[in-house]
Structures are given as C-alpha cells and as structure tokens.
A tleap script that builds the chain and sets N, CA, C and O, in Angstrom:
source leaprc.protein.ff14SB
mol = sequence {
  NMET THR VAL ILE THR ASP ALA ARG ASN GLY
  ARG TYR ASN GLU ASN GLY THR ILE SER VAL
  GLU VAL CYS PHE ASP ASN ASN LYS THR GLU
  ASP GLY VAL ALA LEU TYR LEU PRO TYR THR
  ALA ALA VAL HIE ASP PRO ALA ASP TYR GLY
  ARG GLN LEU TYR ALA ASP LEU VAL ALA GLY
  LYS TYR GLY THR VAL THR PRO PHE THR VAL
  THR PRO GLU MET LEU CTHR
}
set mol.1.N position { 105.063 117.197 46.843 }
set mol.1.CA position { 104.270 116.064 46.410 }
set mol.1.C position { 103.090 116.568 45.580 }
set mol.1.O position { 102.408 117.515 45.974 }
set mol.2.N position { 102.858 115.949 44.461 }
set mol.2.CA position { 101.755 116.309 43.581 }
set mol.2.C position { 100.494 115.576 44.016 }
set mol.2.O position { 100.490 114.356 44.181 }
set mol.3.N position { 99.419 116.350 44.199 }
set mol.3.CA position { 98.149 115.769 44.618 }
set mol.3.C position { 97.084 116.093 43.572 }
set mol.3.O position { 96.873 117.254 43.221 }
set mol.4.N position { 96.430 115.066 43.091 }
set mol.4.CA position { 95.327 115.240 42.149 }
set mol.4.C position { 94.047 115.332 42.962 }
set mol.4.O position { 93.732 114.433 43.741 }
set mol.5.N position { 93.308 116.427 42.776 }
set mol.5.CA position { 92.070 116.613 43.529 }
set mol.5.C position { 90.832 116.185 42.752 }
set mol.5.O position { 89.796 115.903 43.353 }
set mol.6.N position { 90.922 116.132 41.431 }
set mol.6.CA position { 89.780 115.721 40.622 }
set mol.6.C position { 90.253 115.401 39.207 }
set mol.6.O position { 91.318 115.844 38.776 }
set mol.7.N position { 89.452 114.634 38.505 }
set mol.7.CA position { 89.713 114.320 37.097 }
set mol.7.C position { 88.370 114.159 36.404 }
set mol.7.O position { 87.384 113.757 37.021 }
set mol.8.N position { 88.344 114.477 35.111 }
set mol.8.CA position { 87.086 114.377 34.376 }
set mol.8.C position { 87.359 114.090 32.900 }
set mol.8.O position { 88.462 114.301 32.397 }
set mol.9.N position { 86.327 113.606 32.229 }
set mol.9.CA position { 86.361 113.376 30.777 }
set mol.9.C position { 87.447 112.399 30.339 }
set mol.9.O position { 88.120 112.632 29.335 }
set mol.10.N position { 87.622 111.320 31.073 }
set mol.10.CA position { 88.604 110.307 30.696 }
set mol.10.C position { 88.177 109.563 29.443 }
set mol.10.O position { 87.004 109.231 29.273 }
set mol.11.N position { 89.141 109.303 28.567 }
set mol.11.CA position { 88.858 108.527 27.360 }
set mol.11.C position { 90.110 107.733 26.978 }
set mol.11.O position { 91.228 108.246 26.996 }
set mol.12.N position { 89.882 106.472 26.634 }
set mol.12.CA position { 90.995 105.617 26.227 }
set mol.12.C position { 91.537 106.058 24.879 }
set mol.12.O position { 90.789 106.488 24.000 }
set mol.13.N position { 92.842 105.945 24.734 }
set mol.13.CA position { 93.518 106.179 23.460 }
set mol.13.C position { 93.800 104.837 22.801 }
set mol.13.O position { 93.665 103.789 23.433 }
set mol.14.N position { 94.183 104.868 21.556 }
set mol.14.CA position { 94.446 103.656 20.776 }
set mol.14.C position { 95.484 102.751 21.442 }
set mol.14.O position { 95.392 101.527 21.348 }
set mol.15.N position { 96.472 103.349 22.114 }
set mol.15.CA position { 97.553 102.564 22.715 }
set mol.15.C position { 97.279 102.141 24.156 }
set mol.15.O position { 98.160 101.588 24.814 }
set mol.16.N position { 96.061 102.396 24.657 }
set mol.16.CA position { 95.698 101.966 26.005 }
set mol.16.C position { 95.895 103.008 27.087 }
set mol.16.O position { 95.460 102.811 28.221 }
set mol.17.N position { 96.545 104.117 26.754 }
set mol.17.CA position { 96.655 105.202 27.722 }
set mol.17.C position { 95.289 105.874 27.851 }
set mol.17.O position { 94.378 105.604 27.068 }
set mol.18.N position { 95.157 106.745 28.843 }
set mol.18.CA position { 93.895 107.448 29.054 }
set mol.18.C position { 94.157 108.948 29.053 }
set mol.18.O position { 94.935 109.449 29.866 }
set mol.19.N position { 93.511 109.656 28.148 }
set mol.19.CA position { 93.563 111.117 28.138 }
set mol.19.C position { 92.470 111.613 29.072 }
set mol.19.O position { 91.343 111.117 29.047 }
set mol.20.N position { 92.811 112.592 29.891 }
set mol.20.CA position { 91.892 113.053 30.928 }
set mol.20.C position { 92.202 114.503 31.270 }
set mol.20.O position { 93.319 114.970 31.044 }
set mol.21.N position { 91.233 115.209 31.807 }
set mol.21.CA position { 91.451 116.557 32.324 }
set mol.21.C position { 91.634 116.431 33.832 }
set mol.21.O position { 90.792 115.850 34.517 }
set mol.22.N position { 92.737 116.974 34.349 }
set mol.22.CA position { 93.105 116.780 35.755 }
set mol.22.C position { 93.211 118.112 36.477 }
set mol.22.O position { 93.692 119.102 35.926 }
set mol.23.N position { 92.753 118.113 37.722 }
set mol.23.CA position { 92.912 119.273 38.593 }
set mol.23.C position { 93.915 118.895 39.684 }
set mol.23.O position { 93.682 117.964 40.455 }
set mol.24.N position { 95.019 119.615 39.739 }
set mol.24.CA position { 96.023 119.405 40.778 }
set mol.24.C position { 95.740 120.354 41.938 }
set mol.24.O position { 95.131 121.405 41.740 }
set mol.25.N position { 96.172 119.998 43.136 }
set mol.25.CA position { 95.853 120.779 44.335 }
set mol.25.C position { 96.326 122.225 44.272 }
set mol.25.O position { 95.701 123.098 44.875 }
set mol.26.N position { 97.387 122.493 43.575 }
set mol.26.CA position { 97.952 123.845 43.530 }
set mol.26.C position { 97.597 124.583 42.242 }
set mol.26.O position { 98.222 125.592 41.914 }
set mol.27.N position { 96.606 124.094 41.516 }
set mol.27.CA position { 96.291 124.653 40.203 }
set mol.27.C position { 94.920 125.314 40.212 }
set mol.27.O position { 93.903 124.670 39.955 }
set mol.28.N position { 94.909 126.615 40.513 }
set mol.28.CA position { 93.666 127.370 40.550 }
set mol.28.C position { 93.878 128.717 39.876 }
set mol.28.O position { 95.004 129.200 39.762 }
set mol.29.N position { 92.786 129.310 39.435 }
set mol.29.CA position { 92.860 130.650 38.866 }
set mol.29.C position { 93.042 131.652 40.002 }
set mol.29.O position { 92.987 131.279 41.174 }
set mol.30.N position { 93.254 132.902 39.666 }
set mol.30.CA position { 93.401 133.940 40.687 }
set mol.30.C position { 92.154 134.052 41.554 }
set mol.30.O position { 92.234 134.477 42.706 }
set mol.31.N position { 91.005 133.673 41.008 }
set mol.31.CA position { 89.742 133.716 41.749 }
set mol.31.C position { 89.515 132.467 42.593 }
set mol.31.O position { 88.492 132.359 43.270 }
set mol.32.N position { 90.449 131.528 42.562 }
set mol.32.CA position { 90.327 130.307 43.340 }
set mol.32.C position { 89.543 129.198 42.666 }
set mol.32.O position { 89.221 128.192 43.297 }
set mol.33.N position { 89.231 129.372 41.387 }
set mol.33.CA position { 88.491 128.354 40.642 }
set mol.33.C position { 89.460 127.268 40.177 }
set mol.33.O position { 90.550 127.558 39.685 }
set mol.34.N position { 89.041 126.015 40.341 }
set mol.34.CA position { 89.878 124.889 39.927 }
set mol.34.C position { 90.187 124.967 38.438 }
set mol.34.O position { 89.300 125.227 37.624 }
set mol.35.N position { 91.433 124.745 38.092 }
set mol.35.CA position { 91.886 124.777 36.707 }
set mol.35.C position { 92.246 123.352 36.288 }
set mol.35.O position { 93.097 122.713 36.906 }
set mol.36.N position { 91.600 122.866 35.245 }
set mol.36.CA position { 91.850 121.515 34.742 }
set mol.36.C position { 92.847 121.567 33.594 }
set mol.36.O position { 92.752 122.416 32.707 }
set mol.37.N position { 93.798 120.653 33.625 }
set mol.37.CA position { 94.826 120.563 32.593 }
set mol.37.C position { 94.760 119.201 31.913 }
set mol.37.O position { 94.402 118.214 32.556 }
set mol.38.N position { 95.096 119.126 30.629 }
set mol.38.CA position { 95.120 117.832 29.952 }
set mol.38.C position { 96.279 116.978 30.466 }
set mol.38.O position { 97.369 117.483 30.734 }
set mol.39.N position { 96.024 115.687 30.596 }
set mol.39.CA position { 97.051 114.755 31.060 }
set mol.39.C position { 96.774 113.411 30.399 }
set mol.39.O position { 95.618 113.035 30.204 }
set mol.40.N position { 97.817 112.702 30.062 }
set mol.40.CA position { 97.674 111.348 29.544 }
set mol.40.C position { 98.291 110.392 30.552 }
set mol.40.O position { 99.504 110.389 30.763 }
set mol.41.N position { 97.444 109.586 31.168 }
set mol.41.CA position { 97.884 108.636 32.189 }
set mol.41.C position { 98.145 107.274 31.551 }
set mol.41.O position { 97.465 106.864 30.610 }
set mol.42.N position { 99.148 106.590 32.090 }
set mol.42.CA position { 99.512 105.279 31.556 }
set mol.42.C position { 99.818 104.323 32.700 }
set mol.42.O position { 100.230 104.734 33.784 }
set mol.43.N position { 99.609 103.048 32.435 }
set mol.43.CA position { 99.888 102.041 33.454 }
set mol.43.C position { 101.365 102.080 33.864 }
set mol.43.O position { 101.689 101.803 35.019 }
set mol.44.N position { 102.256 102.418 32.938 }
set mol.44.CA position { 103.691 102.516 33.225 }
set mol.44.C position { 104.149 103.972 33.226 }
set mol.44.O position { 105.267 104.277 32.810 }
set mol.45.N position { 103.283 104.868 33.692 }
set mol.45.CA position { 103.586 106.299 33.759 }
set mol.45.C position { 104.871 106.514 34.569 }
set mol.45.O position { 105.067 105.842 35.582 }
set mol.46.N position { 105.738 107.423 34.154 }
set mol.46.CA position { 106.973 107.662 34.908 }
set mol.46.C position { 106.730 108.318 36.272 }
set mol.46.O position { 107.580 108.237 37.158 }
set mol.47.N position { 105.581 108.961 36.439 }
set mol.47.CA position { 105.279 109.621 37.715 }
set mol.47.C position { 104.379 108.727 38.569 }
set mol.47.O position { 103.448 108.101 38.061 }
set mol.48.N position { 104.667 108.675 39.866 }
set mol.48.CA position { 103.834 107.883 40.778 }
set mol.48.C position { 102.371 108.299 40.695 }
set mol.48.O position { 101.478 107.454 40.635 }
set mol.49.N position { 102.132 109.617 40.692 }
set mol.49.CA position { 100.745 110.088 40.662 }
set mol.49.C position { 100.067 109.733 39.341 }
set mol.49.O position { 98.847 109.574 39.302 }
set mol.50.N position { 100.831 109.608 38.266 }
set mol.50.CA position { 100.270 109.210 36.978 }
set mol.50.C position { 99.819 107.757 36.984 }
set mol.50.O position { 98.762 107.425 36.448 }
set mol.51.N position { 100.622 106.895 37.591 }
set mol.51.CA position { 100.236 105.480 37.702 }
set mol.51.C position { 99.012 105.332 38.599 }
set mol.51.O position { 98.116 104.540 38.308 }
set mol.52.N position { 98.975 106.100 39.699 }
set mol.52.CA position { 97.822 106.043 40.598 }
set mol.52.C position { 96.576 106.578 39.905 }
set mol.52.O position { 95.491 106.014 40.045 }
set mol.53.N position { 96.732 107.667 39.159 }
set mol.53.CA position { 95.605 108.226 38.411 }
set mol.53.C position { 95.071 107.201 37.421 }
set mol.53.O position { 93.858 107.021 37.306 }
set mol.54.N position { 95.964 106.529 36.707 }
set mol.54.CA position { 95.539 105.513 35.746 }
set mol.54.C position { 94.721 104.428 36.449 }
set mol.54.O position { 93.649 104.048 35.978 }
set mol.55.N position { 95.228 103.936 37.571 }
set mol.55.CA position { 94.522 102.893 38.324 }
set mol.55.C position { 93.161 103.395 38.803 }
set mol.55.O position { 92.170 102.667 38.734 }
set mol.56.N position { 93.111 104.631 39.285 }
set mol.56.CA position { 91.849 105.208 39.756 }
set mol.56.C position { 90.850 105.371 38.616 }
set mol.56.O position { 89.657 105.125 38.792 }
set mol.57.N position { 91.331 105.781 37.459 }
set mol.57.CA position { 90.450 105.928 36.298 }
set mol.57.C position { 89.875 104.579 35.874 }
set mol.57.O position { 88.677 104.466 35.615 }
set mol.58.N position { 90.718 103.569 35.805 }
set mol.58.CA position { 90.266 102.229 35.418 }
set mol.58.C position { 89.251 101.694 36.433 }
set mol.58.O position { 88.302 101.003 36.061 }
set mol.59.N position { 89.454 102.017 37.715 }
set mol.59.CA position { 88.559 101.556 38.773 }
set mol.59.C position { 87.250 102.343 38.826 }
set mol.59.O position { 86.334 101.966 39.557 }
set mol.60.N position { 87.152 103.422 38.065 }
set mol.60.CA position { 85.926 104.200 38.035 }
set mol.60.C position { 85.825 105.306 39.062 }
set mol.60.O position { 84.747 105.871 39.251 }
set mol.61.N position { 86.911 105.629 39.727 }
set mol.61.CA position { 86.885 106.670 40.760 }
set mol.61.C position { 86.402 108.012 40.217 }
set mol.61.O position { 85.751 108.770 40.935 }
set mol.62.N position { 86.710 108.309 38.975 }
set mol.62.CA position { 86.340 109.590 38.369 }
set mol.62.C position { 85.278 109.422 37.285 }
set mol.62.O position { 85.186 110.241 36.370 }
set mol.63.N position { 84.491 108.381 37.384 }
set mol.63.CA position { 83.446 108.124 36.397 }
set mol.63.C position { 83.910 107.145 35.331 }
set mol.63.O position { 85.019 106.613 35.386 }
set mol.64.N position { 83.056 106.928 34.389 }
set mol.64.CA position { 83.338 105.989 33.306 }
set mol.64.C position { 84.338 106.581 32.322 }
set mol.64.O position { 84.226 107.741 31.925 }
set mol.65.N position { 85.312 105.775 31.935 }
set mol.65.CA position { 86.274 106.178 30.908 }
set mol.65.C position { 85.691 105.768 29.559 }
set mol.65.O position { 85.354 104.604 29.342 }
set mol.66.N position { 85.579 106.731 28.667 }
set mol.66.CA position { 85.009 106.475 27.344 }
set mol.66.C position { 85.922 105.535 26.557 }
set mol.66.O position { 87.128 105.767 26.482 }
set mol.67.N position { 85.362 104.483 25.974 }
set mol.67.CA position { 86.184 103.553 25.192 }
set mol.67.C position { 86.783 104.224 23.959 }
set mol.67.O position { 86.266 105.224 23.460 }
set mol.68.N position { 87.876 103.656 23.487 }
set mol.68.CA position { 88.488 104.118 22.241 }
set mol.68.C position { 87.583 103.729 21.082 }
set mol.68.O position { 87.038 102.626 21.054 }
set mol.69.N position { 87.428 104.629 20.137 }
set mol.69.CA position { 86.603 104.375 18.959 }
set mol.69.C position { 87.412 104.657 17.701 }
set mol.69.O position { 88.022 105.717 17.564 }
set mol.70.N position { 87.410 103.704 16.797 }
set mol.70.CA position { 88.075 103.897 15.510 }
set mol.70.C position { 87.168 104.764 14.639 }
set mol.70.O position { 85.985 104.468 14.469 }
set mol.71.N position { 87.729 105.824 14.098 }
set mol.71.CA position { 86.967 106.711 13.221 }
set mol.71.C position { 87.277 106.383 11.762 }
set mol.71.O position { 88.325 105.805 11.475 }
set mol.72.N position { 86.390 106.738 10.842 }
set mol.72.CA position { 86.649 106.480 9.418 }
set mol.72.C position { 87.951 107.121 8.940 }
set mol.72.O position { 88.633 106.570 8.076 }
set mol.73.N position { 88.296 108.275 9.495 }
set mol.73.CA position { 89.531 108.955 9.094 }
set mol.73.C position { 90.764 108.119 9.427 }
set mol.73.O position { 91.774 108.188 8.726 }
set mol.74.N position { 90.680 107.339 10.486 }
set mol.74.CA position { 91.818 106.514 10.896 }
set mol.74.C position { 92.045 105.349 9.937 }
set mol.74.O position { 93.148 104.809 9.857 }
set mol.75.N position { 91.022 104.976 9.229 }
set mol.75.CA position { 91.105 103.818 8.340 }
set mol.75.C position { 91.574 104.163 6.935 }
set mol.75.O position { 91.789 103.268 6.118 }
set mol.76.N position { 91.733 105.440 6.647 }
set mol.76.CA position { 92.151 105.822 5.298 }
set mol.76.C position { 93.592 106.248 5.270 }
set mol.76.O position { 94.110 106.604 4.212 }
savepdb mol mol.pdb
quit
C-alpha cells in the first residue's frame, strides 16, 4: 500500500490537475532524509492514493494550492 506522508508546493494546472511535490513513506535518502518527488494529482486519478491526495490538497491539508496563472507566453 502506498502511503503519502507529506506534500508541498501544490499548484493548479490549466486542466484542473494539481502538480505537487510528494513524500511517500518508503522514499528516503540513505541518510533517512525525506525525498520529495513530483506528482500530478487529479480528481479522476487512476490510483486511489492520487484521488485522496487531490481531495486533501483541495481541502487544504497540505497548505494553499497556488491558483493557475495564464502567462504572456501562453497567449502567443
């Protein structure tokens, strides 16, 4: 079973998914330091833990999720 122990730096993407850095329970360096990996969570994520992560992010469990922002480069 995959267990997420922490998440940080969540930000919405244009399509409504959330890009976030995630720490899984079994993901540490040799020194025991938590290792964060990029993950994109979605409301219809194929993984149970992904759907739960998405719900937790929306609920604010891991802090505020940064809104999606249109950049000038996207408009050209």
